[in-house]
C-alpha positions in Angstrom: 228.8 75.6 111.2 228.1 79.1 110.0 224.5 79.8 108.9 223.0 82.8 107.0 219.2 83.3 107.5 217.3 85.3 104.9 214.2 86.8 106.4 216.1 86.6 109.6 214.1 89.4 111.3 210.8 87.7 110.4 208.7 85.4 112.6 210.4 82.1 111.9 213.8 83.7 111.1 213.9 85.3 114.6 213.2 82.0 116.3 215.8 80.2 114.3 218.4 82.9 115.0 217.7 82.6 118.7 218.3 78.9 118.6 221.7 79.2 116.8 225.1 80.4 118.0 225.1 84.2 117.5 228.8 84.1 116.7 228.1 81.7 113.8 224.8 83.3 112.5 224.3 86.0 109.9 220.9 87.6 109.8 219.9 88.9 106.4 216.9 91.2 105.8 216.0 94.6 104.5 216.2 95.8 108.1 219.9 94.8 108.2 220.5 96.6 104.9 220.5 93.5 102.6 217.6 93.4 100.1 216.8 89.8 99.2 217.1 90.5 95.4 220.6 92.0 95.6 223.0 89.1 94.7 226.1 91.2 95.3 225.0 92.2 98.8 223.9 88.6 99.5 227.3 87.2 98.4 229.1 89.4 100.9 226.7 88.4 103.6 227.1 84.7 102.8 230.9 84.8 102.8 232.2 82.0 105.1 228.8 80.4 105.5 228.3 76.7 105.2 224.5 76.8 104.7 221.6 79.3 104.1 218.2 79.1 105.7 216.0 80.8 103.1 213.1 82.0 105.2 212.3 85.2 103.4 208.8 85.7 102.1 205.7 87.9 102.1 202.0 87.1 102.3 200.8 90.3 100.6 202.3 92.7 98.0 203.0 96.2 99.0 205.3 98.9 97.5 208.3 97.3 95.8 207.8 94.0 97.5 205.9 91.9 95.0 205.5 88.1 95.1 207.6 87.9 91.9 210.4 90.1 93.3 210.6 88.6 96.8 209.9 84.9 96.1 211.2 84.3 92.6 213.8 87.1 91.9 214.9 86.9 95.6 215.4 83.1 95.5 217.3 83.4 92.2 219.6 86.0 93.8 220.1 83.7 96.9 221.1 80.8 94.7 223.6 83.0 92.7 225.1 84.5 95.8 225.4 81.1 97.5 227.2 79.7 94.5 229.7 82.6 94.4 230.3 82.4 98.2 230.8 78.7 98.2 227.8 77.8 100.3 227.2 74.1 100.3 223.5 73.8 101.3 220.3 75.8 101.0 217.2 75.0 103.2 214.1 76.8 101.9 211.0 77.4 104.1 208.0 77.2 101.7 204.2 76.8 102.2 202.5 73.4 102.5 200.2 74.0 99.5 202.5 76.0 97.2 201.9 74.7 93.7 201.5 75.9 90.1 198.3 76.8 88.2 196.1 77.5 91.3 195.3 81.1 90.7 197.2 82.5 93.7 200.3 84.6 93.1 201.6 83.7 96.6 201.2 79.9 96.0 202.5 80.0 92.5 205.6 82.1 93.2 206.5 80.0 96.2 206.3 77.0 93.9 208.5 78.7 91.3 211.0 79.4 94.1 211.0 75.8 95.1 211.7 74.7 91.5 214.7 77.1 91.3 216.1 75.6 94.5 215.5 72.0 93.2 217.4 72.8 90.0 220.1 74.9 91.5 222.8 72.2 91.6 223.3 72.9 95.3 222.4 70.5 98.1 219.0 71.5 99.3 216.0 70.7 101.5 212.6 72.3 100.9 210.3 72.4 103.9 206.6 72.8 102.8 205.2 74.0 106.1 201.7 74.4 107.4 200.5 77.3 109.6 203.3 78.0 112.1 202.3 79.4 115.5 204.1 80.8 118.5 205.2 84.2 120.0 205.0 86.9 117.3 203.0 84.9 114.8 200.0 86.0 112.8 197.6 83.1 113.6 197.3 83.3 117.4 198.1 87.0 117.4 195.3 88.0 115.0 192.6 85.7 116.3 193.3 86.9 119.8 193.2 90.6 119.0 190.0 90.0 116.9 188.1 88.3 119.6 189.2 91.0 122.1 188.1 93.7 119.7 184.7 92.5 118.3 181.9 90.4 119.8 181.4 88.6 116.5 183.9 86.4 114.7 183.4 85.3 111.1 184.4 81.7 110.4 185.2 80.5 106.9 182.4 79.0 105.0 179.8 76.4 105.9 182.0 73.3 105.5 184.8 72.8 108.1 188.3 72.9 106.8 191.1 71.1 108.6 194.5 72.4 109.8 197.6 71.0 111.5 199.2 74.0 113.2 203.0 73.7 113.7 204.6 75.0 116.9 207.4 77.3 116.0 209.7 75.3 118.2 209.0 72.2 116.1 209.5 74.2 112.8 212.9 75.4 114.1 213.9 71.8 115.0 213.2 70.7 111.5 215.1 73.6 110.0 218.1 72.9 112.2 218.0 69.2 111.2 217.9 70.2 107.5 220.7 72.7 107.9 222.8 69.9 109.4 222.3 67.9 106.2 219.9 65.3 107.7 217.4 65.5 104.9 219.5 66.2 101.8 217.9 66.8 98.4 214.4 66.3 99.7 211.0 68.1 99.8 209.2 67.4 103.0 205.9 68.5 104.5 206.1 70.0 108.0 202.8 69.8 109.9 201.9 69.7 113.6 201.1 66.5 115.4 197.4 67.4 115.8 194.8 67.7 113.1 191.7 69.7 113.9 188.9 71.7 112.3 189.7 75.3 111.7 186.7 76.4 113.7 187.9 74.3 116.7 191.4 75.9 116.4 189.8 79.4 116.5 187.6 78.5 119.5 190.6 77.1 121.3 192.5 80.4 120.9 189.5 82.4 122.0 189.1 80.1 125.1 192.7 80.5 126.1 192.3 84.3 125.6 189.2 84.2 127.9 186.8 85.3 125.2 183.5 83.8 123.9 182.5 85.7 120.7 179.5 84.8 118.6 180.7 82.7 115.7 179.1 83.4 112.4 179.9 81.3 109.3 180.7 83.5 106.2 181.0 82.4 102.6 184.6 82.4 101.2 183.8 85.4 98.9 183.1 87.5 102.0 186.4 86.4 103.6 188.1 87.4 100.4 186.5 90.8 100.4 187.5 91.2 104.0 191.1 90.3 103.0 191.2 92.9 100.3 189.8 95.5 102.6 192.3 94.8 105.4 195.2 94.7 103.0 194.2 98.2 102.0 193.7 99.7 105.4 195.8 97.7 108.0 199.6 97.8 108.6 199.4 94.0 109.1 196.1 92.7 107.5 193.7 90.8 109.7 193.7 88.3 106.9 195.6 88.6 103.6 194.2 87.4 100.2 196.7 84.6 100.1 195.7 83.6 103.6 192.0 83.7 102.6 192.8 81.0 100.0 194.7 79.0 102.6 191.7 79.1 105.0 189.3 78.2 102.2 191.3 75.1 101.3 192.4 74.0 104.7 196.0 73.5 105.7 196.4 69.8 106.6 197.7 68.1 103.4 200.6 69.1 101.2 200.1 69.9 97.5 201.7 68.3 95.6 202.1 65.3 97.9 205.3 65.2 100.0 206.5 63.0 102.8 206.8 64.2 106.4 210.2 64.3 108.0 211.4 61.0 109.5 210.8 60.1 113.2 213.1 62.0 115.5 212.7 65.1 113.3 209.0 65.2 112.7 207.0 67.8 114.8 205.6 66.3 118.1 203.5 69.1 119.5 199.8 69.5 119.0 197.9 72.8 119.1 198.4 72.8 122.9 196.8 75.4 125.1 200.1 76.0 127.0 201.8 76.9 123.7 198.8 79.1 122.6 199.0 80.9 126.0 202.7 81.6 125.4 201.9 83.2 122.1 199.1 85.4 123.2 199.7 89.1 122.3 199.0 92.2 124.4 196.0 94.3 123.7 193.6 94.4 120.8 193.2 96.0 117.4 193.2 99.8 117.4 194.1 102.9 115.5 197.8 102.0 115.6 197.0 99.1 113.3 195.7 101.3 110.5 198.1 102.4 107.7 196.6 105.9 107.6 197.2 106.4 111.4 200.8 105.3 110.9 201.3 107.8 108.0 199.8 110.6 110.1 202.2 109.8 113.0 205.2 109.8 110.6 204.1 113.2 109.2 203.9 114.8 112.6 
C-alpha cells in the first residue's frame, strides 16, 4: 500500500514515515517543495497512492501560514488532489477539542477541515488526538527546557485541568490502522491510557529531567499574555495562544463527543517515565531560540 503523508517532516509525520516502507511512502511538505494549498503539486505527489495521511497543521500563524490557509484551504486542496489522483482513503489527524464557535482560530479551522473531510465523498477516518508526546515533541521538549532554564515554573490557573497524553508510538499505531481501513468513515478520539492532572504531568517531566523548580499558579490571562509574547519573540513559542486555550480547558475529553478506537487499536501506554526520558531534549532555552537572533545569524 502506497501512502502519502502531508506534514511528513513534522513531529507525527516523521514518526509515521519511519514506521512505513520508505519505498511506498511519499513525504509531502513545504520542505519537500509541495505547499499544502497547491492542489496541482499535491496531485502529482499523490499519484499511485492508495491513501493519504493528512497530518499537516500549525499551532500559530506566521508569514503566509494562516490557520485558514493551512487547515482549511490546505485540506480542500488535499481532497481535490486525492480525487484527481484516484486516492481511495484519507486519514486526518485533528485535535481532540477542535470544534466550532469556541473563539479559537486553531480549533475552529481544524473543525472546518474535519467537516470538509467528512463531506468529501472519499472514505475517511478523522483522528481527534490529545497531546502527543515523544522524541521531537513540543510538550516534553518545552517543559524540560523551561525547568532547566528558569527556577520558577508557572502552572495554569488555580483549578487543576486534566490531560491524557498520547505516546507518539500509540498515535502512529492508530494512524496505521486507519490507513489500513480498519476504522472507515469514523471520527475517533485518540487519548493516552493514563489520565492525570496537568500539574502532575509537568512535575513528572521535571522529575525525569532531574529538576525541582518552584511551581507558581498563574491565572489563564497571564498564560495567554505569555503565549502572545513568546509567539512574537521565539522561533518555536514556549506556549502558543492556541496551546494556552488547550491548557486552560484540559485535554482529556473530546469535543464534540467521539468514541475511542476499538480494543486492539486503542493506545495502551500511560505517561510513562521511560517514554518521557526517551523524549528529553538536549540543553535549555537560549539566544538561538529567539527569532531576532536567527535573523541576525542569517544576515551575517
